[in-house]
N, C-alpha and C positions, 0 to 999 in steps of 0.2 A: 617808634612808639610803636607804630601797626606790628613792627616785627614781634615785639615783647606780647603784644595782644595774641599774636598767634602760635608762639610758644606756651602761653601761660593756656591757651585753650585745649591744647595738645596735651599739656600735663595733666589737668582736670579729667579729659577724658579716655586718657590711655591713646588715641588714636586721632588721624588728622577726620574734619566732618565727612568726609568725601567717602573712605573707607569705612568709617562708620557705619554710611547709607548703605553702600555695598552689603556689608555684613548683615545687616538686618533683614534688606532684600532675600540674602541668599538663605537666612534663617527662614523666612516665610515662604519660600519657594523651596525647601529643601528636596520635599519627595519627588518633585517635577524633577528637580536636577537628578537627582537619582536614575529616575527613568529614562530622562531624556536621551542617552546615548542608545538604549536599545531600541526606542522610538524611531532614531533618526536611522538607524541600521535596518529596521524593519521596513521604513519606507523607501530606503535608497535601496534594497537589494528585494522587496516585493512588491509595495504597493506601486512603484513607477513602473518597474518589467510590465505589472497587469494591466495598467493603464495605457503603458504605451503599446502594449499586443491588443489590446481592443482599436485603438485607433488604428492600428497596422492593417487590420481586419474590414476595413473598410476604404482603404485603399489599396493603390496597384502598387505593393511594394515585391516588386517581382526583380531578380537581378538579370532577367534577359530581356527586360523591357525597362527604358530610362523613363525616370519621372515618376512622382509619386501621385498620380491624379486618383479622385477620389471617387470610386465606381459603386459606393451605397451597398446593397446586399446582395451583389452579383456572384462575391467569392463565398459567401453562405449557401446560394444557389450551387454552384459547383461541387460543392461538396455534397449538400442533398441529393442532387439528380447524380454523384457518381454510384456508379454500381460495386466500385471496388471499395468505396468506402461504407456503404450498406453491408456489402458481406463483412468487411471487417468487424462493424459493431455486432453484427450477428455472432459473428465467431468470437469475439471477446466476452461476449453473454454465456454462451455456450462455455468455452474454456474454464474460464474464472467460476461460472455456477458448479460445473462438474468438479473442480478442482477442490473449491472451498465445502462441497458436500463430502467429498472424499476425505479429506483434510479435518474436518468436525469430528467423523464416525472413527477414524482412526485414532485421533488425538482424544477422544473422549474415553476409547476402550484402552489405551494406553494409562490415560489420567485415572482411572477405575482401577487399574492393574497398581497401578505404582501408588497410590494412596497408603496402601497396608504397608510397615516395615517388615523388610526383610534383610537379610546378609547380602550385603553386596548393592545393597537400594542404591548408594552415592555414586558407585561408580556406573551403573547402569543408566543412571538420570544425567551425568555426564556425559557418556558416549550418544545418549538419545539427544541432546540439544545440540551436539556440535555442528551439525549443517546449517542450523544460525548463524554461526559466524561466518560462515564461507559465501564468498561473494558470488551472485547468481550467473556470472561470468564463465568462472572456476565450475561451477555446477553445469551450467550447460556443455562447458568442454569435457566434463569428467564424462557426462552419460553418451555425447557422442560419440567418444572413443569405447564406451563400453556398446552403444548399440549399432554402430557403423558398421556397414557391411563392406566387403569381407572380414574385415580384420577383427572387427568386436568382437568378444566372447559371448555376446546373448545369443543369436543364432546356433552356436554350437551348444550352448547348454541345454537349448531347448530340443534340438536334434537329438543330443544322448537323453533326456528325460521321455520326450515322447517315441521313441525309435524309429522315427523318420525325418529325411532332410528337411530341415525348414531355413527356408530364404528369404526371411522378411526384410521388406526394404524399409526401415523403421522413418528413414529422414525422406524418402522418394515417394512411398507409395500410400496410399488413403487407403481407410483411416488411421494406419499407424503413424503415420507422422504425428497425428494429434494425440494418440494414444503415448506417444514419446514424451511431447512437452505435457502433457498431465502426470506422467510418472516421473520428470526432473520436479516439476512444482510440487506436488505431493511428498515428494519425498526430502525437499527443502524446507516446507512450510509446516509440516505436520507437527514438528518440535512446538512451533510456536501456539496451534493448539491446545497441546498438551499442557504446556506449561500454564496459561491462562485458566484453562479446567481445574489442572491439579491445585490451583491457588484457591479457586472456588469452591474442590472439593473440602479440602481442610479447614475451610471455614465454614463448613455445615456443624453444628456440636453433636459429638458423638451420643450425649445420654438421648438424642432421638432413635437413633438406631436401637439403641441398647432397650426403651420403651416399645418400640417396634417389635422387638425378639419378644419380649414378654408378653406382648398382646398376641405371637402366633403368627405374624406377618412374616413371609419368607424373603427371600433377597429380591425377586423379581418386584412384587408388590411393593417392597421398601425403596427400591429406585423410583418406581413411578410415583408415589406418595410423600417420599423424601426429598431424594436427590435431585430430581429434575426440577420441582418448584423453586428449590432453595439456590439451584444453580443458576435460572433462568435467566438474570443479569449479566451473568458473567457468559455465560453462551451467546446473549446478545453480544456483546462488547468483543467478543472473539470472532464472530461472524462478522462484524459490520467492521472492524479494523482488518480482517484478512479480507473480507470484499473489495474495500478500498485499494488494498495495495493489489489485489489480484487482477482487477482491469487494467491496470497500468504493465500488465505483461510485457516485455519487450526484451530483456538482457537474455535469457534462455532460447528465445526466438531468432535474436540475431545470430546467436552462436550456432546454435543446431542445427537451423533450416535456412535462414536469410530469407525469411518472408516466402520462400519456394515449398514447393515446383510452381514457379509463375506468382500467382497472389495467394495461393492457398490457403498459408499460413500469415496472413497477414491481420493483425489485429489492429484495433485503434491506434496505441500507440505506437506501431511500426508503419502503419498508412499515413500519419502525420510525419511520422520522422523520413518517411520517402519522399512527401510531396515538397515537404520542406529542405530538407538537407541533401536530398539527392535530385530531385527536379527543378529546385529553386524556386519554388513558387510560394513565397512564405507568406504572401497574402491566404492562400487558400489554406496552409497550413494552419494559421492563425486562426480563422474563422472555423476551422474544421476542429481546432483545440477545444473554443468556447462553446461550440455546437456538443462537445464531446461531455465539458466540464458541467453542462447546463443537464444534459439527459443522465450523466450520474449522480448529480444533485437529487434530480426529482426520483429517480428510482430507488436510491438507498434513501431517500426520506420517506417514500410511500412503505418501503419494505419495512422501516425501524417502526413507524407510526403503526404497520398491521401489527407487527409482532407485540408493540406494546398496548395494542388495542388503546390508540388512542383517539377519540374522536374528533373530525375536523373541526375547529374555530368559525 
């Protein structure tokens, strides 16, 4: 008799009660089930390592010292009072700001040139964006071959152009080693500025320029009165994203100069790499990365707020 009741219940509802309840729960929480795999992946690959690194910065997590004793803020103090760390932060700020400024100016000039249609425009644009798809390691190796003395052709070309022998040590002499790093970075990332700014230029209504031309406004005045105001948001976007990426400069330095001579080309990223994976002071490197993250967030936030002219709350 109970068996007959169960069969009749399954026949009327079409599924066992337990399965029906599970299906109802899945229907109610369907949207959460869709995002659950992504959330779990983020927790596993991002949140957990971030929290673990925060814990490591307060303990003695050093391959050369047994145990993981709690040391408080000692790791942060070592970074703050390390002259190499201060130099790397200063160099990072200088290299990134100079590189981004040059890339912005060149990208804007190229975008203003390419916004008008002309024969072969598609081919030229394809050539201009090629550096974006090249690995920074390959870029660094290519510029090393071009600039390295005595086999690189750069000094030979400069000798022919200037009429006197040029023997610049692009990878060993100051300030030329900084110039070489800036050249490599500008060559690769100017197309990024160009693409973003070109997208902003194409979004400006052409009738604004037509009206300005009827009013007798010249090209320079139209640039200041129409182009720059309408391009402001895209300029801010390009500068912010590129600056955030530039301060992480590592690949080209690793290939071109190896941080040398000495510590002359130590950026913040290269300093953290050396401390953590060459000297194996992982706690100090982790503490330095958190300080670098906080400093970067503060600087970029203040810069963006100033550019947007947002009053502090």
